GUVEX-458557 format. One record per residue (C-alpha): residue number from 1; x, y, z; residue in three letters. Coordinates in pm, 1 decimal, always signed. Layout:
// GUVEX-458557
 seq        X        Y        Z type
 NUM        X        Y        Z  ALA
...
END
This chain:
// GUVEX-458557
 seq        X        Y        Z type
   1  +1624.0  +5417.0  +1801.0  MET
   2  +1850.8  +5408.4  +2104.1  GLY
   3  +2215.9  +5498.2  +2135.7  PHE
   4  +2333.8  +5140.9  +2192.4  PHE
   5  +2147.2  +4996.2  +1892.7  SER
   6  +2301.5  +5268.2  +1673.5  ARG
   7  +2647.5  +5189.9  +1807.9  MET
   8  +2601.8  +4816.5  +1743.6  GLN
   9  +2484.1  +4881.0  +1388.4  ARG
  10  +2770.8  +5122.6  +1321.7  MET
  11  +3022.4  +4865.8  +1443.7  MET
  12  +2872.8  +4596.0  +1216.1  LYS
  13  +2806.6  +4815.9   +912.5  ASN
  14  +3048.2  +5103.4   +886.5  SER
  15  +2943.9  +5359.6   +624.8  PRO
  16  +3138.0  +5365.1   +299.5  PRO
  17  +3420.0  +5620.6   +292.9  THR
  18  +3229.8  +5821.0    +30.2  GLY
  19  +2921.5  +5836.6   +248.2  GLY
  20  +2576.5  +5718.8   +146.5  ILE
  21  +2448.0  +5815.4   -196.7  THR
  22  +2077.3  +5898.5   -202.5  VAL
  23  +1918.1  +5897.8   -548.5  VAL
  24  +1633.9  +6122.7   -658.8  ALA
  25  +1297.5  +5964.9   -573.0  PRO
  26  +1130.7  +6126.7   -876.4  VAL
  27  +1244.1  +6269.1  -1207.8  SER
  28  +1244.7  +6646.1  -1239.4  GLY
  29  +1425.8  +6965.2  -1145.2  GLU
  30  +1598.3  +6974.7   -804.6  VAL
  31  +1480.2  +7270.7   -594.5  VAL
  32  +1606.7  +7408.2   -262.2  ASP
  33  +1402.9  +7269.5    +28.0  ILE
  34  +1350.1  +7628.2   +147.1  GLU
  35  +1129.6  +7691.4   -160.4  LYS
  36   +869.0  +7430.1    -62.1  VAL
  37   +542.6  +7614.7    +20.9  PRO
  38   +503.0  +7446.5   +361.2  ASP
  39   +692.4  +7564.8   +671.3  VAL
  40   +739.3  +7208.7   +798.8  VAL
  41   +970.2  +7149.4   +502.1  PHE
  42  +1100.5  +7498.1   +419.4  SER
  43  +1213.4  +7559.7   +778.9  ARG
  44  +1358.3  +7207.2   +798.6  LYS
  45  +1141.9  +7112.6  +1097.7  ILE
  46  +1142.7  +6744.5   +994.1  ILE
  47  +1498.8  +6759.7   +861.2  GLY
  48  +1717.4  +6887.9   +580.5  ASP
  49  +1716.7  +6771.7   +220.6  GLY
  50  +1598.0  +6882.5   -121.5  ILE
  51  +1275.3  +6901.6   -317.5  ALA
  52  +1207.8  +6803.5   -677.0  ILE
  53   +961.2  +6960.7   -918.5  ASP
  54   +846.0  +6627.8  -1063.8  PRO
  55   +797.3  +6492.0  -1411.1  SER
  56   +715.6  +6131.1  -1496.3  GLY
  57   +479.2  +5904.6  -1307.1  ASP
  58   +679.7  +5703.9  -1050.9  THR
  59   +829.7  +5754.8   -704.5  VAL
  60  +1137.8  +5536.6   -651.4  TYR
  61  +1321.9  +5416.5   -341.7  ALA
  62  +1604.9  +5667.7   -286.8  PRO
  63  +1829.6  +5416.5   -102.9  ILE
  64  +1866.9  +5045.9    -38.3  ASP
  65  +1664.8  +4979.8   +273.8  GLY
  66  +1333.6  +4890.1   +430.1  THR
  67  +1010.6  +5078.3   +365.2  ILE
  68   +877.3  +5201.5   +697.5  GLY
  69   +541.4  +5374.4   +693.5  LYS
  70   +347.8  +5436.3   +371.9  ILE
  71    +70.7  +5682.6   +444.7  PHE
  72   -281.2  +5552.8   +384.1  GLU
  73   -330.9  +5813.9   +112.0  SER
  74    -12.4  +5687.9    -63.2  ASN
  75   +138.1  +6037.7    -89.2  HIS
  76   +438.9  +5980.8   +140.4  ALA
  77   +661.0  +5713.2   +289.9  PHE
  78   +961.4  +5660.9   +512.3  SER
  79  +1259.7  +5437.6   +442.4  ILE
  80  +1561.0  +5335.6   +651.3  GLU
  81  +1896.0  +5209.5   +522.8  SER
  82  +2091.7  +4927.5   +686.4  ASN
  83  +2337.6  +5193.5   +806.8  LEU
  84  +2062.6  +5383.7   +988.6  GLY
  85  +1991.3  +5668.3   +747.1  LEU
  86  +1623.1  +5756.8   +780.5  GLU
  87  +1453.2  +5933.4   +489.1  LEU
  88  +1106.9  +6074.3   +433.1  PHE
  89   +965.2  +6124.0    +80.8  VAL
  90   +652.4  +6340.0    +59.6  HIS
  91   +490.0  +6389.5   -282.3  PHE
  92   +350.1  +6741.7   -305.5  GLY
  93   +190.8  +6969.1    -50.0  ILE
  94   -156.1  +6908.0    +97.3  ASP
  95   -176.2  +6587.2   -110.1  THR
  96   -300.2  +6399.8   +198.0  VAL
  97   -630.6  +6583.8   +144.8  GLU
  98   -674.9  +6401.9   -187.9  LEU
  99   -732.9  +6077.9     +8.0  ARG
 100   -523.4  +5866.8   -225.8  GLY
 101   -666.4  +6000.5   -551.1  ASN
 102   -385.1  +6035.8   -802.9  GLY
 103   -164.5  +5773.1   -631.8  PHE
 104   -113.8  +5398.5   -654.3  GLU
 105    +91.8  +5195.8   -407.1  ARG
 106   +344.8  +4954.4   -557.1  ILE
 107   +565.4  +4864.2   -257.8  ALA
 108   +446.3  +4759.5    +88.1  GLN
 109   +539.9  +4857.8   +441.4  GLU
 110   +825.7  +4644.7   +571.0  GLY
 111   +941.7  +4556.2   +220.3  GLN
 112  +1316.3  +4553.8   +152.5  LYS
 113  +1397.1  +4758.3   -157.6  VAL
 114  +1697.3  +4864.2   -360.9  LYS
 115  +1759.8  +5223.5   -466.9  ALA
 116  +1559.8  +5274.3   -786.3  GLY
 117  +1283.9  +5023.6   -708.7  ASP
 118   +936.4  +5172.0   -770.7  PRO
 119   +738.9  +5252.6   -454.0  VAL
 120   +443.4  +5462.3   -579.2  LEU
 121   +283.1  +5562.4   -910.9  LYS
 122   +122.3  +5902.9   -955.1  PHE
 123    -93.9  +6092.7  -1202.3  ASP
 124    +99.1  +6419.2  -1241.2  LEU
 125   -171.9  +6602.0  -1438.7  ASP
 126   -434.9  +6521.2  -1175.2  TYR
 127   -203.6  +6624.1   -891.9  LEU
 128   -102.6  +6951.2  -1058.6  LYS
 129   -471.3  +7035.4  -1087.3  GLU
 130   -575.5  +6934.0   -734.4  HIS
 131   -276.1  +6975.4   -499.4  ALA
 132   -144.0  +7298.3   -349.2  LYS
 133   +199.5  +7210.7   -494.0  SER
 134   +365.4  +6908.8   -654.4  VAL
 135   +712.3  +6993.4   -519.5  LEU
 136   +831.0  +6667.6   -365.7  THR
 137  +1054.3  +6692.6    -56.7  PRO
 138  +1322.0  +6430.6    +14.6  LEU
 139  +1416.1  +6481.2   +378.6  VAL
 140  +1666.1  +6324.1   +615.4  ILE
 141  +1463.4  +6248.5   +928.2  ALA
 142  +1761.8  +6177.0  +1155.4  ASN
 143  +1974.9  +6486.5  +1091.5  MET
 144  +2124.6  +6449.8  +1440.8  GLU
 145  +2327.7  +6156.9  +1301.1  ASP
 146  +2451.8  +6341.9   +991.6  VAL
 147  +2805.5  +6479.0   +996.9  LYS
 148  +2804.7  +6618.3   +642.7  GLU
 149  +2548.2  +6663.6   +366.3  LEU
 150  +2601.4  +6749.4     -1.0  THR
 151  +2301.1  +6840.4   -217.4  LYS
 152  +2271.0  +6800.4   -594.6  ALA
 153  +2133.9  +7063.1   -831.2  GLN
 154  +1982.2  +7057.0  -1177.2  GLY
 155  +1777.7  +6792.5  -1356.2  GLU
 156  +1736.8  +6450.9  -1194.6  ALA
 157  +1627.7  +6111.6  -1323.5  ILE
 158  +1418.0  +5933.3  -1061.9  GLY
 159  +1580.2  +5623.4   -917.5  GLY
 160  +1913.9  +5700.5  -1086.3  GLN
 161  +2058.3  +6050.2  -1034.5  THR
 162  +2240.5  +6110.4   -705.4  PRO
 163  +2047.1  +6376.1   -511.3  ALA
 164  +2224.2  +6372.1   -173.7  LEU
 165  +2555.8  +6250.2    -39.3  GLN
 166  +2525.4  +6182.4   +333.7  VAL
 167  +2804.9  +6118.0   +580.2  PHE
 168  +2697.0  +5965.5   +913.3  LEU
END
């Protein structure tokens, strides 16, 4: 996205004074992103955020926005808010190698969603048995636009509990 399109969007949609609240995409225990057993996430190569050790069976939209790419194997997706916050949700580590087994797509690419809308279903028992890790990173893909970031800790309820507070 170019500088001028960002400026136009910022002028039309100024962020709320409290920033943008990002809810947990899955239920479970919030974990530091540095503990994810994949250097792409733990070294924040894609961006900063958190991870969640999941429970339950659903991945929810973490913000109001538009679903970008949903990977063919249904293990990860991107979403962008109207204010330009770009997030990436990636269920587990090496889950792409499962070729979609253990996942079911609910939402579609290009679909407008509200925070808390279901995007994917998953079989946690299957994934715990077959994936390298089920830690689920929630990453801000456009960290260059972030002025301040606050991360939650503790237990989270997917689609409800605030996980990040982002100031653009």
